PDB file of N, CA, C and O in Angstrom:
ATOM      1  N   UNK A   1     131.678  50.681 237.617  1.00  0.00           N
ATOM      2  CA  UNK A   1     131.343  51.681 236.316  1.00  0.00           C
ATOM      3  C   UNK A   1     131.929  51.896 235.365  1.00  0.00           C
ATOM      4  O   UNK A   1     132.662  52.879 235.466  1.00  0.00           O
ATOM      5  N   UNK A   2     131.944  51.391 234.417  1.00  0.00           N
ATOM      6  CA  UNK A   2     132.906  52.174 232.962  1.00  0.00           C
ATOM      7  C   UNK A   2     132.506  53.519 233.204  1.00  0.00           C
ATOM      8  O   UNK A   2     131.530  53.885 233.859  1.00  0.00           O
ATOM      9  N   UNK A   3     133.726  54.537 232.353  1.00  0.00           N
ATOM     10  CA  UNK A   3     132.992  55.874 232.256  1.00  0.00           C
ATOM     11  C   UNK A   3     133.889  55.868 230.927  1.00  0.00           C
ATOM     12  O   UNK A   3     134.944  55.350 230.561  1.00  0.00           O
ATOM     13  N   UNK A   4     132.740  56.867 230.310  1.00  0.00           N
ATOM     14  CA  UNK A   4     133.327  56.545 228.690  1.00  0.00           C
ATOM     15  C   UNK A   4     133.352  58.769 228.299  1.00  0.00           C
ATOM     16  O   UNK A   4     132.742  59.643 228.915  1.00  0.00           O
ATOM     17  N   UNK A   5     133.883  58.847 227.627  1.00  0.00           N
ATOM     18  CA  UNK A   5     133.964  60.440 227.936  1.00  0.00           C
ATOM     19  C   UNK A   5     133.359  60.515 226.123  1.00  0.00           C
ATOM     20  O   UNK A   5     133.700  59.541 225.452  1.00  0.00           O
ATOM     21  N   UNK A   6     132.545  61.571 225.415  1.00  0.00           N
ATOM     22  CA  UNK A   6     132.217  61.331 224.551  1.00  0.00           C
ATOM     23  C   UNK A   6     131.745  62.826 224.310  1.00  0.00           C
ATOM     24  O   UNK A   6     131.395  63.657 225.148  1.00  0.00           O
ATOM     25  N   UNK A   7     131.860  62.967 222.522  1.00  0.00           N
ATOM     26  CA  UNK A   7     132.192  64.340 221.991  1.00  0.00           C
ATOM     27  C   UNK A   7     130.086  64.878 221.626  1.00  0.00           C
ATOM     28  O   UNK A   7     129.026  64.257 221.710  1.00  0.00           O
ATOM     29  N   UNK A   8     130.474  66.297 221.237  1.00  0.00           N
ATOM     30  CA  UNK A   8     129.067  66.644 221.446  1.00  0.00           C
ATOM     31  C   UNK A   8     127.233  66.155 221.482  1.00  0.00           C
ATOM     32  O   UNK A   8     126.268  65.917 220.755  1.00  0.00           O
ATOM     33  N   UNK A   9     127.697  66.241 222.967  1.00  0.00           N
ATOM     34  CA  UNK A   9     126.579  66.047 223.891  1.00  0.00           C
ATOM     35  C   UNK A   9     126.372  67.554 224.059  1.00  0.00           C
ATOM     36  O   UNK A   9     127.241  68.416 224.185  1.00  0.00           O
ATOM     37  N   UNK A  10     125.237  67.672 224.038  1.00  0.00           N
ATOM     38  CA  UNK A  10     124.637  69.161 223.667  1.00  0.00           C
ATOM     39  C   UNK A  10     123.644  69.136 225.502  1.00  0.00           C
ATOM     40  O   UNK A  10     124.053  69.871 226.401  1.00  0.00           O
ATOM     41  N   UNK A  11     122.773  68.475 225.660  1.00  0.00           N
ATOM     42  CA  UNK A  11     121.699  68.807 225.791  1.00  0.00           C
ATOM     43  C   UNK A  11     120.885  67.513 226.458  1.00  0.00           C
ATOM     44  O   UNK A  11     121.517  66.517 226.108  1.00  0.00           O
ATOM     45  N   UNK A  12     119.885  67.165 227.173  1.00  0.00           N
ATOM     46  CA  UNK A  12     118.478  65.805 227.959  1.00  0.00           C
ATOM     47  C   UNK A  12     118.067  65.035 226.039  1.00  0.00           C
ATOM     48  O   UNK A  12     118.057  63.865 225.654  1.00  0.00           O
ATOM     49  N   UNK A  13     117.786  66.364 225.277  1.00  0.00           N
ATOM     50  CA  UNK A  13     117.267  65.578 224.394  1.00  0.00           C
ATOM     51  C   UNK A  13     118.588  64.439 223.690  1.00  0.00           C
ATOM     52  O   UNK A  13     118.503  63.326 223.170  1.00  0.00           O
ATOM     53  N   UNK A  14     119.815  65.389 223.993  1.00  0.00           N
ATOM     54  CA  UNK A  14     121.225  63.848 223.662  1.00  0.00           C
ATOM     55  C   UNK A  14     120.919  62.839 224.673  1.00  0.00           C
ATOM     56  O   UNK A  14     120.818  61.634 224.445  1.00  0.00           O
ATOM     57  N   UNK A  15     120.808  63.296 225.577  1.00  0.00           N
ATOM     58  CA  UNK A  15     121.021  62.583 226.659  1.00  0.00           C
ATOM     59  C   UNK A  15     119.677  60.872 226.891  1.00  0.00           C
ATOM     60  O   UNK A  15     119.759  59.667 227.130  1.00  0.00           O
ATOM     61  N   UNK A  16     118.964  61.579 226.701  1.00  0.00           N
ATOM     62  CA  UNK A  16     117.543  60.835 226.513  1.00  0.00           C
ATOM     63  C   UNK A  16     117.593  59.486 225.517  1.00  0.00           C
ATOM     64  O   UNK A  16     117.027  58.434 225.818  1.00  0.00           O
ATOM     65  N   UNK A  17     118.330  59.675 224.332  1.00  0.00           N
ATOM     66  CA  UNK A  17     118.480  59.150 222.712  1.00  0.00           C
ATOM     67  C   UNK A  17     120.092  58.517 223.204  1.00  0.00           C
ATOM     68  O   UNK A  17     120.484  57.495 222.641  1.00  0.00           O
ATOM     69  N   UNK A  18     120.651  58.937 223.877  1.00  0.00           N
ATOM     70  CA  UNK A  18     122.119  57.919 223.817  1.00  0.00           C
ATOM     71  C   UNK A  18     121.709  56.843 224.966  1.00  0.00           C
ATOM     72  O   UNK A  18     122.435  55.890 225.250  1.00  0.00           O
ATOM     73  N   UNK A  19     120.434  57.112 225.605  1.00  0.00           N
ATOM     74  CA  UNK A  19     119.858  56.450 227.498  1.00  0.00           C
ATOM     75  C   UNK A  19     119.238  55.346 226.398  1.00  0.00           C
ATOM     76  O   UNK A  19     119.320  54.123 226.512  1.00  0.00           O
ATOM     77  N   UNK A  20     118.645  56.025 225.387  1.00  0.00           N
ATOM     78  CA  UNK A  20     117.828  54.997 224.608  1.00  0.00           C
ATOM     79  C   UNK A  20     118.389  53.794 223.772  1.00  0.00           C
ATOM     80  O   UNK A  20     117.629  52.859 223.519  1.00  0.00           O
ATOM     81  N   UNK A  21     119.506  53.780 223.396  1.00  0.00           N
ATOM     82  CA  UNK A  21     120.408  53.614 222.699  1.00  0.00           C
ATOM     83  C   UNK A  21     121.393  52.887 222.823  1.00  0.00           C
ATOM     84  O   UNK A  21     121.834  52.065 222.019  1.00  0.00           O
ATOM     85  N   UNK A  22     121.725  53.134 223.717  1.00  0.00           N
ATOM     86  CA  UNK A  22     122.860  51.960 224.869  1.00  0.00           C
ATOM     87  C   UNK A  22     121.354  50.965 225.446  1.00  0.00           C
ATOM     88  O   UNK A  22     121.399  49.740 225.333  1.00  0.00           O
ATOM     89  N   UNK A  23     120.630  51.362 225.790  1.00  0.00           N
ATOM     90  CA  UNK A  23     120.582  50.388 227.063  1.00  0.00           C
ATOM     91  C   UNK A  23     119.095  48.895 226.052  1.00  0.00           C
ATOM     92  O   UNK A  23     118.278  48.082 226.483  1.00  0.00           O
ATOM     93  N   UNK A  24     119.501  49.291 224.831  1.00  0.00           N
ATOM     94  CA  UNK A  24     119.017  48.178 223.904  1.00  0.00           C
ATOM     95  C   UNK A  24     120.025  47.575 223.424  1.00  0.00           C
ATOM     96  O   UNK A  24     119.905  46.977 222.355  1.00  0.00           O
ATOM     97  N   UNK A  25     121.635  47.607 224.332  1.00  0.00           N
ATOM     98  CA  UNK A  25     122.547  46.287 223.850  1.00  0.00           C
ATOM     99  C   UNK A  25     122.707  45.438 225.037  1.00  0.00           C
ATOM    100  O   UNK A  25     123.250  45.664 226.118  1.00  0.00           O
ATOM    101  N   UNK A  26     121.868  44.009 224.396  1.00  0.00           N
ATOM    102  CA  UNK A  26     122.362  42.796 225.849  1.00  0.00           C
ATOM    103  C   UNK A  26     123.926  43.220 226.278  1.00  0.00           C
ATOM    104  O   UNK A  26     124.938  43.494 225.632  1.00  0.00           O
ATOM    105  N   UNK A  27     123.604  43.133 227.679  1.00  0.00           N
ATOM    106  CA  UNK A  27     124.470  43.296 228.393  1.00  0.00           C
ATOM    107  C   UNK A  27     124.509  44.644 229.370  1.00  0.00           C
ATOM    108  O   UNK A  27     124.919  44.530 230.525  1.00  0.00           O
ATOM    109  N   UNK A  28     123.956  46.227 228.725  1.00  0.00           N
ATOM    110  CA  UNK A  28     124.133  47.004 229.096  1.00  0.00           C
ATOM    111  C   UNK A  28     122.887  47.354 229.677  1.00  0.00           C
ATOM    112  O   UNK A  28     121.847  47.452 229.026  1.00  0.00           O
ATOM    113  N   UNK A  29     123.020  47.611 231.338  1.00  0.00           N
ATOM    114  CA  UNK A  29     120.974  47.538 231.760  1.00  0.00           C
ATOM    115  C   UNK A  29     121.094  48.937 232.749  1.00  0.00           C
ATOM    116  O   UNK A  29     120.162  49.414 233.396  1.00  0.00           O
ATOM    117  N   UNK A  30     122.360  49.411 232.694  1.00  0.00           N
ATOM    118  CA  UNK A  30     122.244  50.855 233.558  1.00  0.00           C
ATOM    119  C   UNK A  30     123.560  51.370 232.625  1.00  0.00           C
ATOM    120  O   UNK A  30     124.693  50.969 232.361  1.00  0.00           O
ATOM    121  N   UNK A  31     122.362  52.935 232.173  1.00  0.00           N
ATOM    122  CA  UNK A  31     123.891  54.298 231.441  1.00  0.00           C
ATOM    123  C   UNK A  31     123.501  55.356 232.296  1.00  0.00           C
ATOM    124  O   UNK A  31     122.305  55.489 232.556  1.00  0.00           O
ATOM    125  N   UNK A  32     124.306  56.089 232.747  1.00  0.00           N
ATOM    126  CA  UNK A  32     124.317  57.368 233.578  1.00  0.00           C
ATOM    127  C   UNK A  32     124.776  58.239 232.622  1.00  0.00           C
ATOM    128  O   UNK A  32     125.802  57.877 232.048  1.00  0.00           O
ATOM    129  N   UNK A  33     124.113  59.688 232.171  1.00  0.00           N
ATOM    130  CA  UNK A  33     124.764  60.854 231.382  1.00  0.00           C
ATOM    131  C   UNK A  33     125.232  62.113 232.104  1.00  0.00           C
ATOM    132  O   UNK A  33     124.613  63.174 232.190  1.00  0.00           O
ATOM    133  N   UNK A  34     125.632  62.014 232.274  1.00  0.00           N
ATOM    134  CA  UNK A  34     126.581  63.383 232.917  1.00  0.00           C
ATOM    135  C   UNK A  34     127.364  64.699 231.833  1.00  0.00           C
ATOM    136  O   UNK A  34     128.492  64.972 231.420  1.00  0.00           O
ATOM    137  N   UNK A  35     125.781  65.314 231.707  1.00  0.00           N
ATOM    138  CA  UNK A  35     126.196  66.782 230.613  1.00  0.00           C
ATOM    139  C   UNK A  35     126.791  67.761 230.878  1.00  0.00           C
ATOM    140  O   UNK A  35     126.702  68.615 229.996  1.00  0.00           O
ATOM    141  N   UNK A  36     127.462  68.071 231.845  1.00  0.00           N
ATOM    142  CA  UNK A  36     128.678  68.790 232.348  1.00  0.00           C
ATOM    143  C   UNK A  36     129.670  68.271 232.225  1.00  0.00           C
ATOM    144  O   UNK A  36     130.450  69.140 232.614  1.00  0.00           O
ATOM    145  N   UNK A  37     130.397  67.224 231.881  1.00  0.00           N
ATOM    146  CA  UNK A  37     131.569  66.742 232.358  1.00  0.00           C
ATOM    147  C   UNK A  37     131.400  66.047 230.335  1.00  0.00           C
ATOM    148  O   UNK A  37     132.425  66.052 229.653  1.00  0.00           O
ATOM    149  N   UNK A  38     130.719  65.794 230.019  1.00  0.00           N
ATOM    150  CA  UNK A  38     130.725  64.875 228.312  1.00  0.00           C
ATOM    151  C   UNK A  38     130.452  62.918 228.014  1.00  0.00           C
ATOM    152  O   UNK A  38     130.470  62.136 227.064  1.00  0.00           O
ATOM    153  N   UNK A  39     130.210  62.884 229.566  1.00  0.00           N
ATOM    154  CA  UNK A  39     130.409  61.518 230.061  1.00  0.00           C
ATOM    155  C   UNK A  39     129.520  60.663 230.215  1.00  0.00           C
ATOM    156  O   UNK A  39     128.591  60.988 230.955  1.00  0.00           O
ATOM    157  N   UNK A  40     129.498  59.611 229.730  1.00  0.00           N
ATOM    158  CA  UNK A  40     128.416  58.457 230.403  1.00  0.00           C
ATOM    159  C   UNK A  40     128.795  56.902 231.013  1.00  0.00           C
ATOM    160  O   UNK A  40     129.698  56.149 230.649  1.00  0.00           O
ATOM    161  N   UNK A  41     128.333  56.815 231.491  1.00  0.00           N
ATOM    162  CA  UNK A  41     128.812  56.216 232.345  1.00  0.00           C
ATOM    163  C   UNK A  41     128.115  54.835 232.263  1.00  0.00           C
ATOM    164  O   UNK A  41     126.895  54.961 232.160  1.00  0.00           O
ATOM    165  N   UNK A  42     128.449  53.838 232.276  1.00  0.00           N
ATOM    166  CA  UNK A  42     127.927  52.509 231.549  1.00  0.00           C
ATOM    167  C   UNK A  42     127.412  51.327 232.889  1.00  0.00           C
ATOM    168  O   UNK A  42     127.529  51.912 233.966  1.00  0.00           O
ATOM    169  N   UNK A  43     126.994  50.157 233.041  1.00  0.00           N
ATOM    170  CA  UNK A  43     126.858  48.639 233.749  1.00  0.00           C
ATOM    171  C   UNK A  43     128.726  48.178 233.799  1.00  0.00           C
ATOM    172  O   UNK A  43     129.152  49.127 233.140  1.00  0.00           O
ATOM    173  N   UNK A  44     130.087  47.277 234.194  1.00  0.00           N
ATOM    174  CA  UNK A  44     130.744  46.664 234.602  1.00  0.00           C
ATOM    175  C   UNK A  44     130.309  45.936 233.072  1.00  0.00           C
ATOM    176  O   UNK A  44     129.147  45.592 232.856  1.00  0.00           O
ATOM    177  N   UNK A  45     131.235  45.786 232.221  1.00  0.00           N
ATOM    178  CA  UNK A  45     131.140  45.449 230.422  1.00  0.00           C
ATOM    179  C   UNK A  45     131.758  44.242 230.170  1.00  0.00           C
ATOM    180  O   UNK A  45     132.682  43.993 230.944  1.00  0.00           O
ATOM    181  N   UNK A  46     131.578  43.595 229.503  1.00  0.00           N
ATOM    182  CA  UNK A  46     132.313  43.089 229.089  1.00  0.00           C
ATOM    183  C   UNK A  46     133.236  43.428 228.085  1.00  0.00           C
ATOM    184  O   UNK A  46     132.753  44.313 227.378  1.00  0.00           O
ATOM    185  N   UNK A  47     135.056  42.889 227.505  1.00  0.00           N
ATOM    186  CA  UNK A  47     135.529  44.572 226.446  1.00  0.00           C
ATOM    187  C   UNK A  47     134.433  44.333 224.818  1.00  0.00           C
ATOM    188  O   UNK A  47     134.352  45.210 223.958  1.00  0.00           O
ATOM    189  N   UNK A  48     133.636  42.838 224.728  1.00  0.00           N
ATOM    190  CA  UNK A  48     133.307  42.897 222.891  1.00  0.00           C
ATOM    191  C   UNK A  48     131.993  43.767 223.677  1.00  0.00           C
ATOM    192  O   UNK A  48     131.657  44.598 222.833  1.00  0.00           O
ATOM    193  N   UNK A  49     131.151  43.935 224.852  1.00  0.00           N
ATOM    194  CA  UNK A  49     129.882  44.644 224.968  1.00  0.00           C
ATOM    195  C   UNK A  49     130.672  46.409 224.850  1.00  0.00           C
ATOM    196  O   UNK A  49     130.221  47.531 224.622  1.00  0.00           O
ATOM    197  N   UNK A  50     132.007  45.856 225.139  1.00  0.00           N
ATOM    198  CA  UNK A  50     132.057  48.236 225.608  1.00  0.00           C
ATOM    199  C   UNK A  50     132.808  48.598 224.320  1.00  0.00           C
ATOM    200  O   UNK A  50     133.093  49.790 224.207  1.00  0.00           O
ATOM    201  N   UNK A  51     133.335  47.419 222.903  1.00  0.00           N
ATOM    202  CA  UNK A  51     132.800  47.788 221.917  1.00  0.00           C
ATOM    203  C   UNK A  51     132.276  47.602 221.240  1.00  0.00           C
ATOM    204  O   UNK A  51     132.671  47.474 220.081  1.00  0.00           O
ATOM    205  N   UNK A  52     130.794  47.462 221.729  1.00  0.00           N
ATOM    206  CA  UNK A  52     130.086  47.343 220.652  1.00  0.00           C
ATOM    207  C   UNK A  52     128.975  49.251 221.314  1.00  0.00           C
ATOM    208  O   UNK A  52     128.518  50.185 220.656  1.00  0.00           O
ATOM    209  N   UNK A  53     129.001  48.974 222.750  1.00  0.00           N
ATOM    210  CA  UNK A  53     128.720  50.883 222.734  1.00  0.00           C
ATOM    211  C   UNK A  53     129.676  51.464 222.011  1.00  0.00           C
ATOM    212  O   UNK A  53     128.717  51.912 221.381  1.00  0.00           O
ATOM    213  N   UNK A  54     130.958  52.065 221.274  1.00  0.00           N
ATOM    214  CA  UNK A  54     131.659  52.962 221.514  1.00  0.00           C
ATOM    215  C   UNK A  54     131.210  53.177 219.930  1.00  0.00           C
ATOM    216  O   UNK A  54     130.776  54.255 219.526  1.00  0.00           O
ATOM    217  N   UNK A  55     131.301  52.518 219.455  1.00  0.00           N
ATOM    218  CA  UNK A  55     130.484  51.930 218.084  1.00  0.00           C
ATOM    219  C   UNK A  55     129.087  52.674 217.934  1.00  0.00           C
ATOM    220  O   UNK A  55     129.065  53.511 217.032  1.00  0.00           O
ATOM    221  N   UNK A  56     127.915  52.509 218.669  1.00  0.00           N
ATOM    222  CA  UNK A  56     126.702  52.286 218.249  1.00  0.00           C
ATOM    223  C   UNK A  56     126.704  54.023 219.433  1.00  0.00           C
ATOM    224  O   UNK A  56     125.635  54.585 219.674  1.00  0.00           O
ATOM    225  N   UNK A  57     127.675  54.413 219.828  1.00  0.00           N
ATOM    226  CA  UNK A  57     127.900  55.974 220.113  1.00  0.00           C
ATOM    227  C   UNK A  57     128.423  57.214 219.013  1.00  0.00           C
ATOM    228  O   UNK A  57     128.037  58.359 218.777  1.00  0.00           O
ATOM    229  N   UNK A  58     129.696  56.182 218.397  1.00  0.00           N
ATOM    230  CA  UNK A  58     129.509  56.875 217.128  1.00  0.00           C
ATOM    231  C   UNK A  58     128.774  56.317 216.327  1.00  0.00           C
ATOM    232  O   UNK A  58     129.446  55.416 215.825  1.00  0.00           O
ATOM    233  N   UNK A  59     127.919  56.320 215.966  1.00  0.00           N
ATOM    234  CA  UNK A  59     127.182  55.910 214.615  1.00  0.00           C
ATOM    235  C   UNK A  59     126.032  56.631 214.956  1.00  0.00           C
ATOM    236  O   UNK A  59     125.228  56.604 214.025  1.00  0.00           O
ATOM    237  N   UNK A  60     125.365  57.702 216.594  1.00  0.00           N
ATOM    238  CA  UNK A  60     124.681  57.906 216.386  1.00  0.00           C
ATOM    239  C   UNK A  60     125.242  59.239 216.394  1.00  0.00           C
ATOM    240  O   UNK A  60     124.560  59.771 215.519  1.00  0.00           O
ATOM    241  N   UNK A  61     126.065  60.150 216.826  1.00  0.00           N
ATOM    242  CA  UNK A  61     126.916  60.828 216.869  1.00  0.00           C
ATOM    243  C   UNK A  61     128.139  61.323 217.519  1.00  0.00           C
ATOM    244  O   UNK A  61     128.914  62.255 217.303  1.00  0.00           O
ATOM    245  N   UNK A  62     128.029  60.208 218.551  1.00  0.00           N
ATOM    246  CA  UNK A  62     128.765  60.291 219.531  1.00  0.00           C
ATOM    247  C   UNK A  62     130.198  60.104 219.748  1.00  0.00           C
ATOM    248  O   UNK A  62     130.396  59.768 220.916  1.00  0.00           O
ATOM    249  N   UNK A  63     130.933  60.167 219.279  1.00  0.00           N
ATOM    250  CA  UNK A  63     132.679  59.011 219.434  1.00  0.00           C
ATOM    251  C   UNK A  63     133.251  59.284 220.371  1.00  0.00           C
ATOM    252  O   UNK A  63     134.086  60.163 220.585  1.00  0.00           O
ATOM    253  N   UNK A  64     133.092  59.004 220.598  1.00  0.00           N
ATOM    254  CA  UNK A  64     134.794  58.881 221.876  1.00  0.00           C
ATOM    255  C   UNK A  64     136.160  60.009 222.002  1.00  0.00           C
ATOM    256  O   UNK A  64     137.019  59.971 221.121  1.00  0.00           O
ATOM    257  N   UNK A  65     136.286  61.037 223.202  1.00  0.00           N
ATOM    258  CA  UNK A  65     137.147  61.572 222.974  1.00  0.00           C
ATOM    259  C   UNK A  65     138.256  61.001 222.597  1.00  0.00           C
ATOM    260  O   UNK A  65     138.598  59.984 223.201  1.00  0.00           O
ATOM    261  N   UNK A  66     138.999  61.463 221.621  1.00  0.00           N
ATOM    262  CA  UNK A  66     140.188  61.144 221.173  1.00  0.00           C
ATOM    263  C   UNK A  66     140.112  60.715 219.915  1.00  0.00           C
ATOM    264  O   UNK A  66     141.096  60.882 219.195  1.00  0.00           O
ATOM    265  N   UNK A  67     138.879  60.046 219.370  1.00  0.00           N
ATOM    266  CA  UNK A  67     138.405  59.587 217.452  1.00  0.00           C
ATOM    267  C   UNK A  67     137.699  60.765 217.059  1.00  0.00           C
ATOM    268  O   UNK A  67     137.185  61.576 217.829  1.00  0.00           O
ATOM    269  N   UNK A  68     137.707  60.806 215.816  1.00  0.00           N
ATOM    270  CA  UNK A  68     137.920  61.395 214.603  1.00  0.00           C
ATOM    271  C   UNK A  68     136.123  62.040 215.076  1.00  0.00           C
ATOM    272  O   UNK A  68     135.068  61.435 215.268  1.00  0.00           O
ATOM    273  N   UNK A  69     136.491  63.517 215.119  1.00  0.00           N
ATOM    274  CA  UNK A  69     134.777  63.904 215.261  1.00  0.00           C
ATOM    275  C   UNK A  69     134.575  64.642 213.687  1.00  0.00           C
ATOM    276  O   UNK A  69     135.137  65.698 213.397  1.00  0.00           O
ATOM    277  N   UNK A  70     133.480  63.727 212.542  1.00  0.00           N
ATOM    278  CA  UNK A  70     133.668  64.545 211.466  1.00  0.00           C
ATOM    279  C   UNK A  70     132.425  65.370 211.401  1.00  0.00           C
ATOM    280  O   UNK A  70     131.730  65.655 212.376  1.00  0.00           O
ATOM    281  N   UNK A  71     132.123  65.865 209.696  1.00  0.00           N
ATOM    282  CA  UNK A  71     131.004  66.631 210.061  1.00  0.00           C
ATOM    283  C   UNK A  71     129.424  65.361 209.807  1.00  0.00           C
ATOM    284  O   UNK A  71     128.314  65.745 209.439  1.00  0.00           O
ATOM    285  N   UNK A  72     129.738  64.104 210.082  1.00  0.00           N
ATOM    286  CA  UNK A  72     129.168  63.537 209.513  1.00  0.00           C
ATOM    287  C   UNK A  72     128.786  63.062 211.483  1.00  0.00           C
ATOM    288  O   UNK A  72     127.700  62.911 212.042  1.00  0.00           O
ATOM    289  N   UNK A  73     129.976  62.973 211.943  1.00  0.00           N
ATOM    290  CA  UNK A  73     129.130  62.381 213.380  1.00  0.00           C
ATOM    291  C   UNK A  73     128.101  63.852 213.809  1.00  0.00           C
ATOM    292  O   UNK A  73     126.942  63.614 214.147  1.00  0.00           O
ATOM    293  N   UNK A  74     128.585  65.359 213.774  1.00  0.00           N
ATOM    294  CA  UNK A  74     128.278  66.004 214.162  1.00  0.00           C
ATOM    295  C   UNK A  74     126.315  66.504 213.639  1.00  0.00           C
ATOM    296  O   UNK A  74     125.403  67.053 214.256  1.00  0.00           O
ATOM    297  N   UNK A  75     126.426  66.047 212.504  1.00  0.00           N
ATOM    298  CA  UNK A  75     125.036  65.903 211.906  1.00  0.00           C
ATOM    299  C   UNK A  75     124.288  65.426 212.470  1.00  0.00           C
ATOM    300  O   UNK A  75     123.220  65.876 212.885  1.00  0.00           O
ATOM    301  N   UNK A  76     124.975  63.903 212.628  1.00  0.00           N
ATOM    302  CA  UNK A  76     124.579  62.702 213.853  1.00  0.00           C
ATOM    303  C   UNK A  76     123.563  63.278 214.649  1.00  0.00           C
ATOM    304  O   UNK A  76     122.345  63.442 214.577  1.00  0.00           O
ATOM    305  N   UNK A  77     124.471  63.524 215.420  1.00  0.00           N
ATOM    306  CA  UNK A  77     124.011  64.392 216.864  1.00  0.00           C
ATOM    307  C   UNK A  77     123.366  64.808 216.977  1.00  0.00           C
ATOM    308  O   UNK A  77     122.538  64.395 217.790  1.00  0.00           O
ATOM    309  N   UNK A  78     123.045  66.585 215.925  1.00  0.00           N
ATOM    310  CA  UNK A  78     121.540  67.430 215.959  1.00  0.00           C
ATOM    311  C   UNK A  78     120.496  66.288 216.231  1.00  0.00           C
ATOM    312  O   UNK A  78     119.714  66.208 217.179  1.00  0.00           O
ATOM    313  N   UNK A  79     120.675  65.381 215.128  1.00  0.00           N
ATOM    314  CA  UNK A  79     119.309  65.043 215.436  1.00  0.00           C
ATOM    315  C   UNK A  79     118.800  63.447 215.805  1.00  0.00           C
ATOM    316  O   UNK A  79     117.814  62.710 215.790  1.00  0.00           O
ATOM    317  N   UNK A  80     119.554  63.475 215.983  1.00  0.00           N
ATOM    318  CA  UNK A  80     119.825  61.972 217.584  1.00  0.00           C
ATOM    319  C   UNK A  80     119.140  63.260 218.692  1.00  0.00           C
ATOM    320  O   UNK A  80     118.192  62.865 219.370  1.00  0.00           O
ATOM    321  N   UNK A  81     119.690  65.164 218.956  1.00  0.00           N
ATOM    322  CA  UNK A  81     120.111  65.294 219.733  1.00  0.00           C
ATOM    323  C   UNK A  81     117.726  66.465 219.665  1.00  0.00           C
ATOM    324  O   UNK A  81     116.960  67.128 220.365  1.00  0.00           O
ATOM    325  N   UNK A  82     117.830  66.000 218.629  1.00  0.00           N
ATOM    326  CA  UNK A  82     116.207  66.277 218.483  1.00  0.00           C
ATOM    327  C   UNK A  82     115.145  65.368 218.510  1.00  0.00           C
ATOM    328  O   UNK A  82     114.124  65.748 219.082  1.00  0.00           O
ATOM    329  N   UNK A  83     115.169  63.917 217.867  1.00  0.00           N
ATOM    330  CA  UNK A  83     115.092  62.661 218.313  1.00  0.00           C
ATOM    331  C   UNK A  83     114.252  62.728 219.701  1.00  0.00           C
ATOM    332  O   UNK A  83     113.067  62.680 220.029  1.00  0.00           O
ATOM    333  N   UNK A  84     115.947  62.912 220.556  1.00  0.00           N
ATOM    334  CA  UNK A  84     115.645  62.513 222.086  1.00  0.00           C
ATOM    335  C   UNK A  84     114.878  63.388 222.838  1.00  0.00           C
ATOM    336  O   UNK A  84     114.514  63.017 223.953  1.00  0.00           O
ATOM    337  N   UNK A  85     114.359  65.223 222.150  1.00  0.00           N
ATOM    338  CA  UNK A  85     113.982  65.910 222.929  1.00  0.00           C
ATOM    339  C   UNK A  85     112.630  65.532 222.760  1.00  0.00           C
ATOM    340  O   UNK A  85     111.949  65.447 223.781  1.00  0.00           O
ATOM    341  N   UNK A  86     112.117  65.290 221.670  1.00  0.00           N
ATOM    342  CA  UNK A  86     110.488  64.612 221.323  1.00  0.00           C
ATOM    343  C   UNK A  86     110.111  63.502 222.055  1.00  0.00           C
ATOM    344  O   UNK A  86     108.973  63.340 222.494  1.00  0.00           O
ATOM    345  N   UNK A  87     111.324  62.485 222.246  1.00  0.00           N
ATOM    346  CA  UNK A  87     111.260  61.703 223.500  1.00  0.00           C
ATOM    347  C   UNK A  87     110.906  61.599 224.630  1.00  0.00           C
ATOM    348  O   UNK A  87     110.233  60.861 225.351  1.00  0.00           O
ATOM    349  N   UNK A  88     111.758  62.894 224.674  1.00  0.00           N
ATOM    350  CA  UNK A  88     111.579  63.280 226.532  1.00  0.00           C
ATOM    351  C   UNK A  88     110.188  63.176 226.867  1.00  0.00           C
ATOM    352  O   UNK A  88     109.754  62.622 227.877  1.00  0.00           O
ATOM    353  N   UNK A  89     109.441  63.791 225.881  1.00  0.00           N
ATOM    354  CA  UNK A  89     107.817  64.414 226.436  1.00  0.00           C
ATOM    355  C   UNK A  89     107.609  63.376 227.746  1.00  0.00           C
ATOM    356  O   UNK A  89     106.595  63.453 228.440  1.00  0.00           O
TER     357      UNK A  89
END
């Protein structure tokens, strides 16, 4: 498993959105989100796919720890969070 620590992870709604988004990437077939540590684990992937995963996370508003966490990232994470809450029913 590959571990990525991210920013802006708040709740299960966020986790649902992240799982759905990352599983849509070819080559990613397992995603574990740990809220307490703001951590994502994915199946072992190539460097190319890992780059795609990190870009997708950033576009959804969950940049990797150490990357810029702009107001836009924070706003996108709130939208992703709300979307995830609605789809978790």
